[in-house]
Biopython code that builds the backbone (N, CA, C, O; Angstrom):
import numpy as np
from Bio.PDB.StructureBuilder import StructureBuilder

atoms = [
    (1, "MET", "N", (52.670, -55.401, 67.048)),
    (1, "MET", "CA", (52.539, -54.003, 67.401)),
    (1, "MET", "C", (53.891, -53.450, 67.802)),
    (1, "MET", "O", (54.789, -54.182, 68.217)),
    (2, "SER", "N", (54.011, -52.152, 67.669)),
    (2, "SER", "CA", (55.224, -51.467, 68.085)),
    (2, "SER", "C", (54.837, -50.496, 69.195)),
    (2, "SER", "O", (53.925, -49.685, 69.034)),
    (3, "TRP", "N", (55.537, -50.586, 70.317)),
    (3, "TRP", "CA", (55.229, -49.760, 71.470)),
    (3, "TRP", "C", (56.278, -48.682, 71.648)),
    (3, "TRP", "O", (57.437, -48.857, 71.272)),
    (4, "ASN", "N", (55.870, -47.583, 72.215)),
    (4, "ASN", "CA", (56.782, -46.500, 72.564)),
    (4, "ASN", "C", (57.657, -46.987, 73.718)),
    (4, "ASN", "O", (57.138, -47.262, 74.800)),
    (5, "PRO", "N", (58.989, -47.103, 73.511)),
    (5, "PRO", "CA", (59.851, -47.629, 74.581)),
    (5, "PRO", "C", (59.829, -46.762, 75.837)),
    (5, "PRO", "O", (60.041, -47.266, 76.939)),
    (6, "ALA", "N", (59.576, -45.470, 75.681)),
    (6, "ALA", "CA", (59.535, -44.590, 76.842)),
    (6, "ALA", "C", (58.201, -44.683, 77.579)),
    (6, "ALA", "O", (58.107, -44.308, 78.748)),
    (7, "ARG", "N", (57.171, -45.183, 76.897)),
    (7, "ARG", "CA", (55.842, -45.333, 77.494)),
    (7, "ARG", "C", (55.244, -46.625, 76.943)),
    (7, "ARG", "O", (54.463, -46.577, 75.993)),
    (8, "PRO", "N", (55.591, -47.781, 77.517)),
    (8, "PRO", "CA", (55.183, -49.080, 76.971)),
    (8, "PRO", "C", (53.683, -49.281, 76.790)),
    (8, "PRO", "O", (53.277, -50.158, 76.027)),
    (9, "SER", "N", (52.860, -48.507, 77.456)),
    (9, "SER", "CA", (51.419, -48.671, 77.274)),
    (9, "SER", "C", (50.934, -47.999, 75.984)),
    (9, "SER", "O", (49.790, -48.199, 75.575)),
    (10, "GLN", "N", (51.791, -47.213, 75.349)),
    (10, "GLN", "CA", (51.409, -46.477, 74.143)),
    (10, "GLN", "C", (51.828, -47.237, 72.886)),
    (10, "GLN", "O", (53.007, -47.536, 72.696)),
    (11, "ILE", "N", (50.856, -47.545, 72.035)),
    (11, "ILE", "CA", (51.132, -48.218, 70.765)),
    (11, "ILE", "C", (51.439, -47.157, 69.721)),
    (11, "ILE", "O", (50.665, -46.217, 69.540)),
    (12, "VAL", "N", (52.568, -47.306, 69.034)),
    (12, "VAL", "CA", (52.948, -46.325, 68.018)),
    (12, "VAL", "C", (52.819, -46.874, 66.600)),
    (12, "VAL", "O", (52.959, -46.129, 65.630)),
    (13, "GLY", "N", (52.557, -48.154, 66.481)),
    (13, "GLY", "CA", (52.380, -48.725, 65.152)),
    (13, "GLY", "C", (51.881, -50.145, 65.225)),
    (13, "GLY", "O", (52.052, -50.835, 66.230)),
    (14, "THR", "N", (51.268, -50.566, 64.154)),
    (14, "THR", "CA", (50.810, -51.949, 64.056)),
    (14, "THR", "C", (51.363, -52.543, 62.772)),
    (14, "THR", "O", (51.778, -51.826, 61.861)),
    (15, "ARG", "N", (51.359, -53.827, 62.722)),
    (15, "ARG", "CA", (51.847, -54.511, 61.525)),
    (15, "ARG", "C", (50.978, -55.737, 61.289)),
    (15, "ARG", "O", (50.246, -56.183, 62.173)),
    (16, "ARG", "N", (51.076, -56.261, 60.101)),
    (16, "ARG", "CA", (50.320, -57.466, 59.753)),
    (16, "ARG", "C", (51.276, -58.649, 59.792)),
    (16, "ARG", "O", (52.422, -58.542, 59.355)),
    (17, "ARG", "N", (50.824, -59.735, 60.295)),
    (17, "ARG", "CA", (51.626, -60.955, 60.282)),
    (17, "ARG", "C", (51.563, -61.577, 58.902)),
    (17, "ARG", "O", (50.487, -61.742, 58.327)),
    (18, "ALA", "N", (52.719, -61.918, 58.383)),
    (18, "ALA", "CA", (52.783, -62.546, 57.062)),
    (18, "ALA", "C", (52.919, -64.049, 57.229)),
    (18, "ALA", "O", (53.553, -64.535, 58.166)),
    (19, "THR", "N", (52.320, -64.763, 56.316)),
    (19, "THR", "CA", (52.443, -66.215, 56.297)),
    (19, "THR", "C", (53.593, -66.586, 55.365)),
    (19, "THR", "O", (54.146, -65.728, 54.677)),
    (20, "VAL", "N", (53.941, -67.846, 55.349)),
    (20, "VAL", "CA", (54.963, -68.327, 54.421)),
    (20, "VAL", "C", (54.501, -68.085, 52.988)),
    (20, "VAL", "O", (55.305, -67.724, 52.128)),
    (21, "ALA", "N", (53.215, -68.281, 52.731)),
    (21, "ALA", "CA", (52.667, -68.044, 51.387)),
    (21, "ALA", "C", (52.794, -66.567, 51.005)),
    (21, "ALA", "O", (53.087, -66.246, 49.853)),
    (22, "ASP", "N", (52.573, -65.659, 51.980)),
    (22, "ASP", "CA", (52.736, -64.226, 51.712)),
    (22, "ASP", "C", (54.188, -63.915, 51.332)),
    (22, "ASP", "O", (54.448, -63.160, 50.396)),
    (23, "ALA", "N", (55.118, -64.506, 52.068)),
    (23, "ALA", "CA", (56.538, -64.287, 51.773)),
    (23, "ALA", "C", (56.902, -64.844, 50.401)),
    (23, "ALA", "O", (57.621, -64.199, 49.638)),
    (24, "ASP", "N", (56.410, -66.032, 50.090)),
    (24, "ASP", "CA", (56.664, -66.619, 48.767)),
    (24, "ASP", "C", (56.111, -65.732, 47.660)),
    (24, "ASP", "O", (56.769, -65.518, 46.642)),
    (25, "HIS", "N", (54.911, -65.222, 47.859)),
    (25, "HIS", "CA", (54.292, -64.346, 46.876)),
    (25, "HIS", "C", (55.136, -63.078, 46.668)),
    (25, "HIS", "O", (55.325, -62.634, 45.535)),
    (26, "ALA", "N", (55.635, -62.508, 47.755)),
    (26, "ALA", "CA", (56.461, -61.298, 47.665)),
    (26, "ALA", "C", (57.762, -61.565, 46.911)),
    (26, "ALA", "O", (58.183, -60.754, 46.086)),
    (27, "VAL", "N", (58.394, -62.697, 47.195)),
    (27, "VAL", "CA", (59.643, -63.047, 46.505)),
    (27, "VAL", "C", (59.385, -63.271, 45.019)),
    (27, "VAL", "O", (60.165, -62.826, 44.177)),
    (28, "GLU", "N", (58.303, -63.954, 44.700)),
    (28, "GLU", "CA", (57.962, -64.186, 43.285)),
    (28, "GLU", "C", (57.678, -62.873, 42.562)),
    (28, "GLU", "O", (58.104, -62.691, 41.421)),
    (29, "ALA", "N", (56.961, -61.957, 43.214)),
    (29, "ALA", "CA", (56.663, -60.653, 42.608)),
    (29, "ALA", "C", (57.950, -59.859, 42.383)),
    (29, "ALA", "O", (58.113, -59.213, 41.348)),
    (30, "ALA", "N", (58.850, -59.910, 43.343)),
    (30, "ALA", "CA", (60.130, -59.207, 43.185)),
    (30, "ALA", "C", (60.938, -59.811, 42.047)),
    (30, "ALA", "O", (61.575, -59.085, 41.284)),
    (31, "TYR", "N", (60.917, -61.125, 41.931)),
    (31, "TYR", "CA", (61.643, -61.800, 40.856)),
    (31, "TYR", "C", (61.082, -61.395, 39.490)),
    (31, "TYR", "O", (61.837, -61.130, 38.555)),
    (32, "ARG", "N", (59.771, -61.351, 39.387)),
    (32, "ARG", "CA", (59.144, -60.940, 38.113)),
    (32, "ARG", "C", (59.473, -59.483, 37.793)),
    (32, "ARG", "O", (59.763, -59.153, 36.643)),
    (33, "ALA", "N", (59.430, -58.621, 38.789)),
    (33, "ALA", "CA", (59.707, -57.195, 38.573)),
    (33, "ALA", "C", (61.169, -56.975, 38.171)),
    (33, "ALA", "O", (61.477, -56.039, 37.434)),
    (34, "PHE", "N", (62.063, -57.833, 38.654)),
    (34, "PHE", "CA", (63.481, -57.662, 38.347)),
    (34, "PHE", "C", (63.758, -57.789, 36.856)),
    (34, "PHE", "O", (64.673, -57.140, 36.350)),
    (35, "SER", "N", (62.989, -58.612, 36.134)),
    (35, "SER", "CA", (63.222, -58.773, 34.697)),
    (35, "SER", "C", (63.071, -57.441, 33.965)),
    (35, "SER", "O", (63.734, -57.215, 32.953)),
    (36, "THR", "N", (62.214, -56.567, 34.461)),
    (36, "THR", "CA", (62.060, -55.231, 33.880)),
    (36, "THR", "C", (63.076, -54.269, 34.483)),
    (36, "THR", "O", (63.716, -53.503, 33.763)),
    (37, "TRP", "N", (63.222, -54.311, 35.803)),
    (37, "TRP", "CA", (64.085, -53.368, 36.513)),
    (37, "TRP", "C", (65.537, -53.474, 36.057)),
    (37, "TRP", "O", (66.229, -52.458, 35.997)),
    (38, "ARG", "N", (66.011, -54.659, 35.740)),
    (38, "ARG", "CA", (67.418, -54.821, 35.365)),
    (38, "ARG", "C", (67.743, -54.120, 34.054)),
    (38, "ARG", "O", (68.913, -53.883, 33.753)),
    (39, "ARG", "N", (66.719, -53.784, 33.267)),
    (39, "ARG", "CA", (66.939, -53.083, 32.003)),
    (39, "ARG", "C", (66.816, -51.564, 32.145)),
    (39, "ARG", "O", (67.028, -50.831, 31.179)),
    (40, "VAL", "N", (66.480, -51.098, 33.332)),
    (40, "VAL", "CA", (66.348, -49.654, 33.552)),
    (40, "VAL", "C", (67.741, -49.035, 33.547)),
    (40, "VAL", "O", (68.664, -49.540, 34.186)),
    (41, "ASP", "N", (67.873, -47.945, 32.821)),
    (41, "ASP", "CA", (69.147, -47.247, 32.703)),
    (41, "ASP", "C", (69.677, -46.855, 34.088)),
    (41, "ASP", "O", (68.910, -46.384, 34.928)),
    (42, "PRO", "N", (70.972, -47.043, 34.332)),
    (42, "PRO", "CA", (71.533, -46.696, 35.648)),
    (42, "PRO", "C", (71.301, -45.236, 36.042)),
    (42, "PRO", "O", (71.128, -44.939, 37.224)),
    (43, "GLU", "N", (71.296, -44.334, 35.080)),
    (43, "GLU", "CA", (71.057, -42.932, 35.423)),
    (43, "GLU", "C", (69.628, -42.722, 35.919)),
    (43, "GLU", "O", (69.394, -41.894, 36.800)),
    (44, "GLU", "N", (68.675, -43.460, 35.364)),
    (44, "GLU", "CA", (67.298, -43.367, 35.849)),
    (44, "GLU", "C", (67.200, -43.952, 37.256)),
    (44, "GLU", "O", (66.520, -43.392, 38.116)),
    (45, "ARG", "N", (67.869, -45.065, 37.489)),
    (45, "ARG", "CA", (67.877, -45.648, 38.837)),
    (45, "ARG", "C", (68.478, -44.659, 39.831)),
    (45, "ARG", "O", (67.970, -44.478, 40.937)),
    (46, "ALA", "N", (69.566, -44.027, 39.413)),
    (46, "ALA", "CA", (70.227, -43.051, 40.285)),
    (46, "ALA", "C", (69.288, -41.884, 40.602)),
    (46, "ALA", "O", (69.301, -41.361, 41.716)),
    (47, "ARG", "N", (68.480, -41.481, 39.628)),
    (47, "ARG", "CA", (67.526, -40.398, 39.877)),
    (47, "ARG", "C", (66.534, -40.770, 40.976)),
    (47, "ARG", "O", (66.144, -39.914, 41.770)),
    (48, "TYR", "N", (66.122, -42.037, 41.029)),
    (48, "TYR", "CA", (65.233, -42.477, 42.109)),
    (48, "TYR", "C", (65.912, -42.275, 43.472)),
    (48, "TYR", "O", (65.299, -41.778, 44.417)),
    (49, "LEU", "N", (67.169, -42.665, 43.550)),
    (49, "LEU", "CA", (67.885, -42.517, 44.821)),
    (49, "LEU", "C", (68.069, -41.046, 45.189)),
    (49, "LEU", "O", (67.895, -40.666, 46.347)),
    (50, "LEU", "N", (68.423, -40.217, 44.199)),
    (50, "LEU", "CA", (68.628, -38.793, 44.472)),
    (50, "LEU", "C", (67.318, -38.106, 44.856)),
    (50, "LEU", "O", (67.304, -37.213, 45.704)),
    (51, "ARG", "N", (66.228, -38.522, 44.233)),
    (51, "ARG", "CA", (64.922, -37.956, 44.589)),
    (51, "ARG", "C", (64.546, -38.353, 46.013)),
    (51, "ARG", "O", (64.025, -37.534, 46.771)),
    (52, "THR", "N", (64.807, -39.597, 46.373)),
    (52, "THR", "CA", (64.537, -40.051, 47.741)),
    (52, "THR", "C", (65.377, -39.266, 48.738)),
    (52, "THR", "O", (64.882, -38.878, 49.796)),
    (53, "ALA", "N", (66.646, -39.028, 48.409)),
    (53, "ALA", "CA", (67.521, -38.237, 49.284)),
    (53, "ALA", "C", (66.961, -36.823, 49.455)),
    (53, "ALA", "O", (66.994, -36.274, 50.556)),
    (54, "ALA", "N", (66.450, -36.234, 48.378)),
    (54, "ALA", "CA", (65.886, -34.882, 48.453)),
    (54, "ALA", "C", (64.646, -34.851, 49.350)),
    (54, "ALA", "O", (64.451, -33.916, 50.126)),
    (55, "ILE", "N", (63.818, -35.883, 49.231)),
    (55, "ILE", "CA", (62.616, -35.954, 50.080)),
    (55, "ILE", "C", (63.028, -36.065, 51.544)),
    (55, "ILE", "O", (62.490, -35.365, 52.402)),
    (56, "LEU", "N", (63.982, -36.945, 51.824)),
    (56, "LEU", "CA", (64.458, -37.091, 53.207)),
    (56, "LEU", "C", (65.055, -35.786, 53.720)),
    (56, "LEU", "O", (64.811, -35.398, 54.862)),
    (57, "ARG", "N", (65.833, -35.110, 52.884)),
    (57, "ARG", "CA", (66.458, -33.853, 53.301)),
    (57, "ARG", "C", (65.384, -32.809, 53.635)),
    (57, "ARG", "O", (65.507, -32.090, 54.626)),
    (58, "ASN", "N", (64.336, -32.725, 52.812)),
    (58, "ASN", "CA", (63.265, -31.757, 53.064)),
    (58, "ASN", "C", (62.441, -32.106, 54.292)),
    (58, "ASN", "O", (61.830, -31.229, 54.902)),
    (59, "ARG", "N", (62.421, -33.387, 54.660)),
    (59, "ARG", "CA", (61.610, -33.836, 55.795)),
    (59, "ARG", "C", (62.491, -34.428, 56.905)),
    (59, "ARG", "O", (62.040, -35.282, 57.669)),
    (60, "ILE", "N", (63.739, -33.976, 56.990)),
    (60, "ILE", "CA", (64.700, -34.571, 57.922)),
    (60, "ILE", "C", (64.212, -34.506, 59.369)),
    (60, "ILE", "O", (64.419, -35.446, 60.136)),
    (61, "TYR", "N", (63.568, -33.407, 59.741)),
    (61, "TYR", "CA", (63.097, -33.286, 61.124)),
    (61, "TYR", "C", (61.945, -34.247, 61.407)),
    (61, "TYR", "O", (61.838, -34.798, 62.503)),
    (62, "GLU", "N", (61.092, -34.439, 60.413)),
    (62, "GLU", "CA", (59.966, -35.367, 60.583)),
    (62, "GLU", "C", (60.456, -36.802, 60.748)),
    (62, "GLU", "O", (60.013, -37.512, 61.651)),
    (63, "PHE", "N", (61.368, -37.229, 59.878)),
    (63, "PHE", "CA", (61.879, -38.602, 59.979)),
    (63, "PHE", "C", (62.674, -38.798, 61.271)),
    (63, "PHE", "O", (62.598, -39.853, 61.901)),
    (64, "SER", "N", (63.428, -37.787, 61.654)),
    (64, "SER", "CA", (64.189, -37.880, 62.910)),
    (64, "SER", "C", (63.241, -37.947, 64.102)),
    (64, "SER", "O", (63.485, -38.684, 65.057)),
    (65, "ALA", "N", (62.162, -37.176, 64.042)),
    (65, "ALA", "CA", (61.180, -37.196, 65.144)),
    (65, "ALA", "C", (60.534, -38.569, 65.261)),
    (65, "ALA", "O", (60.311, -39.063, 66.366)),
    (66, "TRP", "N", (60.231, -39.191, 64.113)),
    (66, "TRP", "CA", (59.634, -40.535, 64.172)),
    (66, "TRP", "C", (60.579, -41.528, 64.831)),
    (66, "TRP", "O", (60.146, -42.371, 65.617)),
    (67, "MET", "N", (61.877, -41.435, 64.512)),
    (67, "MET", "CA", (62.830, -42.349, 65.158)),
    (67, "MET", "C", (62.908, -42.086, 66.654)),
    (67, "MET", "O", (63.000, -43.021, 67.449)),
    (68, "THR", "N", (62.871, -40.820, 67.037)),
    (68, "THR", "CA", (62.899, -40.481, 68.457)),
    (68, "THR", "C", (61.660, -41.032, 69.154)),
    (68, "THR", "O", (61.739, -41.565, 70.261)),
    (69, "TYR", "N", (60.533, -40.899, 68.500)),
    (69, "TYR", "CA", (59.261, -41.348, 69.066)),
    (69, "TYR", "C", (59.152, -42.865, 69.111)),
    (69, "TYR", "O", (58.778, -43.435, 70.136)),
    (70, "GLU", "N", (59.481, -43.523, 67.992)),
    (70, "GLU", "CA", (59.221, -44.961, 67.893)),
    (70, "GLU", "C", (60.284, -45.823, 68.561)),
    (70, "GLU", "O", (59.962, -46.874, 69.114)),
    (71, "VAL", "N", (61.532, -45.404, 68.521)),
    (71, "VAL", "CA", (62.581, -46.259, 69.094)),
    (71, "VAL", "C", (63.351, -45.583, 70.222)),
    (71, "VAL", "O", (64.363, -46.102, 70.692)),
    (72, "SER", "N", (62.865, -44.422, 70.652)),
    (72, "SER", "CA", (63.425, -43.723, 71.806)),
    (72, "SER", "C", (64.883, -43.328, 71.609)),
    (72, "SER", "O", (65.662, -43.327, 72.562)),
    (73, "LYS", "N", (65.252, -42.994, 70.379)),
    (73, "LYS", "CA", (66.615, -42.511, 70.145)),
    (73, "LYS", "C", (66.713, -41.078, 70.636)),
    (73, "LYS", "O", (65.719, -40.353, 70.687)),
    (74, "SER", "N", (67.912, -40.685, 70.992)),
    (74, "SER", "CA", (68.101, -39.274, 71.329)),
    (74, "SER", "C", (67.941, -38.473, 70.031)),
    (74, "SER", "O", (68.096, -39.009, 68.934)),
    (75, "TRP", "N", (67.632, -37.197, 70.174)),
    (75, "TRP", "CA", (67.419, -36.370, 68.977)),
    (75, "TRP", "C", (68.674, -36.347, 68.110)),
    (75, "TRP", "O", (68.588, -36.486, 66.890)),
    (76, "LEU", "N", (69.809, -36.177, 68.717)),
    (76, "LEU", "CA", (71.060, -36.092, 67.963)),
    (76, "LEU", "C", (71.326, -37.384, 67.186)),
    (76, "LEU", "O", (71.736, -37.342, 66.027)),
    (77, "GLU", "N", (71.092, -38.525, 67.827)),
    (77, "GLU", "CA", (71.311, -39.812, 67.169)),
    (77, "GLU", "C", (70.315, -40.029, 66.023)),
    (77, "GLU", "O", (70.692, -40.517, 64.957)),
    (78, "ALA", "N", (69.071, -39.674, 66.237)),
    (78, "ALA", "CA", (68.058, -39.825, 65.179)),
    (78, "ALA", "C", (68.382, -38.915, 63.999)),
    (78, "ALA", "O", (68.289, -39.340, 62.847)),
    (79, "TYR", "N", (68.754, -37.689, 64.271)),
    (79, "TYR", "CA", (69.108, -36.745, 63.208)),
    (79, "TYR", "C", (70.320, -37.259, 62.432)),
    (79, "TYR", "O", (70.355, -37.189, 61.204)),
    (80, "ALA", "N", (71.312, -37.775, 63.157)),
    (80, "ALA", "CA", (72.512, -38.309, 62.506)),
    (80, "ALA", "C", (72.170, -39.521, 61.639)),
    (80, "ALA", "O", (72.714, -39.666, 60.544)),
    (81, "ASP", "N", (71.287, -40.385, 62.107)),
    (81, "ASP", "CA", (70.880, -41.548, 61.314)),
    (81, "ASP", "C", (70.168, -41.119, 60.028)),
    (81, "ASP", "O", (70.396, -41.700, 58.967)),
    (82, "THR", "N", (69.317, -40.116, 60.125)),
    (82, "THR", "CA", (68.625, -39.625, 58.928)),
    (82, "THR", "C", (69.622, -39.000, 57.959)),
    (82, "THR", "O", (69.550, -39.235, 56.753)),
    (83, "ALA", "N", (70.545, -38.211, 58.482)),
    (83, "ALA", "CA", (71.571, -37.595, 57.629)),
    (83, "ALA", "C", (72.439, -38.669, 56.974)),
    (83, "ALA", "O", (72.827, -38.530, 55.815)),
    (84, "GLU", "N", (72.742, -39.727, 57.703)),
    (84, "GLU", "CA", (73.538, -40.816, 57.144)),
    (84, "GLU", "C", (72.782, -41.521, 56.012)),
    (84, "GLU", "O", (73.378, -41.885, 54.998)),
    (85, "ALA", "N", (71.493, -41.709, 56.184)),
    (85, "ALA", "CA", (70.684, -42.323, 55.123)),
    (85, "ALA", "C", (70.726, -41.463, 53.862)),
    (85, "ALA", "O", (70.835, -41.989, 52.754)),
    (86, "ILE", "N", (70.641, -40.153, 54.025)),
    (86, "ILE", "CA", (70.727, -39.233, 52.885)),
    (86, "ILE", "C", (72.083, -39.365, 52.207)),
    (86, "ILE", "O", (72.166, -39.441, 50.981)),
    (87, "ASP", "N", (73.144, -39.393, 53.004)),
    (87, "ASP", "CA", (74.498, -39.529, 52.454)),
    (87, "ASP", "C", (74.656, -40.823, 51.662)),
    (87, "ASP", "O", (75.234, -40.820, 50.575)),
    (88, "PHE", "N", (74.143, -41.930, 52.202)),
    (88, "PHE", "CA", (74.253, -43.210, 51.505)),
    (88, "PHE", "C", (73.482, -43.201, 50.191)),
    (88, "PHE", "O", (73.976, -43.699, 49.179)),
    (89, "LEU", "N", (72.278, -42.641, 50.198)),
    (89, "LEU", "CA", (71.492, -42.569, 48.961)),
    (89, "LEU", "C", (72.251, -41.791, 47.888)),
    (89, "LEU", "O", (72.316, -42.216, 46.735)),
    (90, "GLU", "N", (72.820, -40.658, 48.271)),
    (90, "GLU", "CA", (73.549, -39.838, 47.301)),
    (90, "GLU", "C", (74.834, -40.528, 46.847)),
    (90, "GLU", "O", (75.176, -40.487, 45.665)),
    (91, "PHE", "N", (75.540, -41.157, 47.774)),
    (91, "PHE", "CA", (76.775, -41.850, 47.419)),
    (91, "PHE", "C", (76.503, -42.953, 46.405)),
    (91, "PHE", "O", (77.164, -43.026, 45.368)),
    (92, "TYR", "N", (75.526, -43.814, 46.705)),
    (92, "TYR", "CA", (75.254, -44.937, 45.809)),
    (92, "TYR", "C", (74.683, -44.476, 44.473)),
    (92, "TYR", "O", (74.934, -45.111, 43.449)),
    (93, "ALA", "N", (73.927, -43.394, 44.461)),
    (93, "ALA", "CA", (73.431, -42.858, 43.185)),
    (93, "ALA", "C", (74.601, -42.399, 42.319)),
    (93, "ALA", "O", (74.657, -42.704, 41.128)),
    (94, "ARG", "N", (75.517, -41.680, 42.912)),
    (94, "ARG", "CA", (76.658, -41.172, 42.141)),
    (94, "ARG", "C", (77.604, -42.300, 41.718)),
    (94, "ARG", "O", (78.167, -42.264, 40.624)),
    (95, "GLU", "N", (77.772, -43.277, 42.567)),
    (95, "GLU", "CA", (78.593, -44.434, 42.190)),
    (95, "GLU", "C", (77.951, -45.209, 41.043)),
    (95, "GLU", "O", (78.647, -45.701, 40.155)),
    (96, "MET", "N", (76.632, -45.317, 41.063)),
    (96, "MET", "CA", (75.932, -46.023, 39.996)),
    (96, "MET", "C", (76.175, -45.321, 38.660)),
    (96, "MET", "O", (76.405, -45.973, 37.641)),
    (97, "ILE", "N", (76.122, -44.008, 38.674)),
    (97, "ILE", "CA", (76.370, -43.247, 37.447)),
    (97, "ILE", "C", (77.823, -43.421, 37.012)),
    (97, "ILE", "O", (78.103, -43.656, 35.837)),
    (98, "ARG", "N", (78.741, -43.304, 37.965)),
    (98, "ARG", "CA", (80.171, -43.421, 37.640)),
    (98, "ARG", "C", (80.511, -44.799, 37.079)),
    (98, "ARG", "O", (81.259, -44.914, 36.108)),
    (99, "LEU", "N", (79.962, -45.836, 37.691)),
    (99, "LEU", "CA", (80.303, -47.196, 37.273)),
    (99, "LEU", "C", (79.555, -47.657, 36.030)),
    (99, "LEU", "O", (79.899, -48.689, 35.454)),
    (100, "SER", "N", (78.544, -46.914, 35.609)),
    (100, "SER", "CA", (77.764, -47.345, 34.447)),
    (100, "SER", "C", (78.466, -47.042, 33.132)),
    (100, "SER", "O", (78.133, -47.640, 32.108)),
    (101, "GLY", "N", (79.416, -46.142, 33.137)),
    (101, "GLY", "CA", (80.121, -45.789, 31.913)),
    (101, "GLY", "C", (81.264, -46.756, 31.640)),
    (101, "GLY", "O", (81.504, -47.691, 32.405)),
    (102, "GLY", "N", (81.955, -46.518, 30.551)),
    (102, "GLY", "CA", (83.109, -47.348, 30.229)),
    (102, "GLY", "C", (84.260, -47.072, 31.173)),
    (102, "GLY", "O", (84.357, -45.995, 31.761)),
    (103, "HIS", "N", (85.110, -48.035, 31.309)),
    (103, "HIS", "CA", (86.262, -47.886, 32.197)),
    (103, "HIS", "C", (87.521, -48.262, 31.440)),
    (103, "HIS", "O", (87.576, -49.302, 30.784)),
    (104, "PRO", "N", (88.534, -47.410, 31.534)),
    (104, "PRO", "CA", (89.786, -47.751, 30.855)),
    (104, "PRO", "C", (90.451, -48.933, 31.560)),
    (104, "PRO", "O", (90.336, -49.094, 32.775)),
    (105, "THR", "N", (91.128, -49.733, 30.793)),
    (105, "THR", "CA", (91.874, -50.839, 31.383)),
    (105, "THR", "C", (93.359, -50.529, 31.286)),
    (105, "THR", "O", (93.793, -49.779, 30.411)),
    (106, "THR", "N", (94.108, -51.095, 32.164)),
    (106, "THR", "CA", (95.552, -50.899, 32.155)),
    (106, "THR", "C", (96.167, -51.905, 31.190)),
    (106, "THR", "O", (95.929, -53.108, 31.287)),
    (107, "GLN", "N", (96.949, -51.395, 30.274)),
    (107, "GLN", "CA", (97.611, -52.271, 29.316)),
    (107, "GLN", "C", (98.812, -52.929, 29.980)),
    (107, "GLN", "O", (99.562, -52.294, 30.721)),
    (108, "ARG", "N", (98.975, -54.200, 29.699)),
    (108, "ARG", "CA", (100.132, -54.937, 30.221)),
    (108, "ARG", "C", (101.138, -55.095, 29.105)),
    (108, "ARG", "O", (100.763, -55.185, 27.936)),
    (109, "PRO", "N", (102.404, -55.130, 29.450)),
    (109, "PRO", "CA", (103.410, -55.348, 28.404)),
    (109, "PRO", "C", (103.177, -56.698, 27.712)),
    (109, "PRO", "O", (102.730, -57.658, 28.339)),
    (110, "ALA", "N", (103.482, -56.754, 26.432)),
    (110, "ALA", "CA", (103.260, -57.983, 25.667)),
    (110, "ALA", "C", (104.159, -59.104, 26.159)),
    (110, "ALA", "O", (103.745, -60.263, 26.189)),
    (111, "LYS", "N", (105.379, -58.776, 26.542)),
    (111, "LYS", "CA", (106.325, -59.788, 27.005)),
    (111, "LYS", "C", (106.614, -59.564, 28.479)),
    (111, "LYS", "O", (106.979, -58.464, 28.893)),
    (112, "ARG", "N", (106.447, -60.607, 29.257)),
    (112, "ARG", "CA", (106.718, -60.504, 30.684)),
    (112, "ARG", "C", (108.073, -61.117, 30.980)),
    (112, "ARG", "O", (108.443, -62.150, 30.422)),
    (113, "THR", "N", (108.795, -60.472, 31.855)),
    (113, "THR", "CA", (110.101, -61.001, 32.250)),
    (113, "THR", "C", (110.009, -61.523, 33.675)),
    (113, "THR", "O", (109.133, -61.125, 34.443)),
    (114, "ARG", "N", (110.918, -62.412, 34.012)),
    (114, "ARG", "CA", (110.950, -62.982, 35.357)),
    (114, "ARG", "C", (112.088, -62.356, 36.149)),
    (114, "ARG", "O", (113.131, -62.000, 35.601)),
    (115, "SER", "N", (111.866, -62.232, 37.429)),
    (115, "SER", "CA", (112.908, -61.723, 38.307)),
    (115, "SER", "C", (113.957, -62.811, 38.499)),
    (115, "SER", "O", (113.620, -63.982, 38.670)),
    (116, "ALA", "N", (115.230, -62.422, 38.470)),
    (116, "ALA", "CA", (116.317, -63.395, 38.659)),
    (116, "ALA", "C", (116.296, -63.934, 40.088)),
    (116, "ALA", "O", (116.556, -65.117, 40.312)),
    (117, "THR", "N", (115.991, -63.077, 41.044)),
    (117, "THR", "CA", (115.983, -63.502, 42.435)),
    (117, "THR", "C", (114.764, -64.370, 42.747)),
    (117, "THR", "O", (114.877, -65.381, 43.439)),
    (118, "TYR", "N", (113.604, -63.971, 42.234)),
    (118, "TYR", "CA", (112.356, -64.689, 42.458)),
    (118, "TYR", "C", (111.747, -65.033, 41.113)),
    (118, "TYR", "O", (110.912, -64.278, 40.615)),
    (119, "PRO", "N", (112.132, -66.141, 40.511)),
    (119, "PRO", "CA", (111.661, -66.454, 39.155)),
    (119, "PRO", "C", (110.143, -66.638, 39.039)),
    (119, "PRO", "O", (109.604, -66.554, 37.936)),
    (120, "TRP", "N", (109.460, -66.881, 40.129)),
    (120, "TRP", "CA", (108.010, -67.067, 40.053)),
    (120, "TRP", "C", (107.273, -65.724, 40.060)),
    (120, "TRP", "O", (106.053, -65.694, 39.893)),
    (121, "VAL", "N", (107.998, -64.608, 40.251)),
    (121, "VAL", "CA", (107.378, -63.278, 40.287)),
    (121, "VAL", "C", (107.710, -62.543, 39.006)),
    (121, "VAL", "O", (108.876, -62.451, 38.623)),
    (122, "SER", "N", (106.686, -62.016, 38.339)),
    (122, "SER", "CA", (106.912, -61.215, 37.140)),
    (122, "SER", "C", (107.467, -59.870, 37.527)),
    (122, "SER", "O", (107.066, -59.298, 38.541)),
    (123, "ALA", "N", (108.371, -59.365, 36.747)),
    (123, "ALA", "CA", (108.982, -58.064, 37.018)),
    (123, "ALA", "C", (108.096, -56.951, 36.517)),
    (123, "ALA", "O", (108.442, -55.777, 36.655)),
]
sb = StructureBuilder()
sb.init_structure("model")
sb.init_model(0)
sb.init_chain("A")
sb.init_seg("    ")
for serial, (resi, resn, name, xyz) in enumerate(atoms, 1):
    if name == "N":
        sb.init_residue(resn, " ", resi, " ")
    sb.init_atom(name, np.array(xyz, "f"), 0.0, 1.0, " ", f" {name:<3s}", serial, name[0])
structure = sb.get_structure()
């Protein structure tokens, strides 16, 4: 159970205890799902993250209120944590798109010369 830190007699959530078999089952299911997920286009994956960020942004006060209620964070800290989650979702979505395309490589000269002072260092 999860208790309200400001009022320990108040239960704010419950959870189910998992067994080792439950954990094994979850890991196996994730492993099986990955065989499909790894083939999903990066832009589609990024859309999931951007959609999640939009949902959080539209419900920022609700998510911040839950953090204030469940873990007794100050309002400012809870709001900042929610805003940070939105920022991370958007950052990683955009990075996924950027990194999914081709990348130019730097051409190296065909012939490398050695420094006279430091022969082990290429010039």
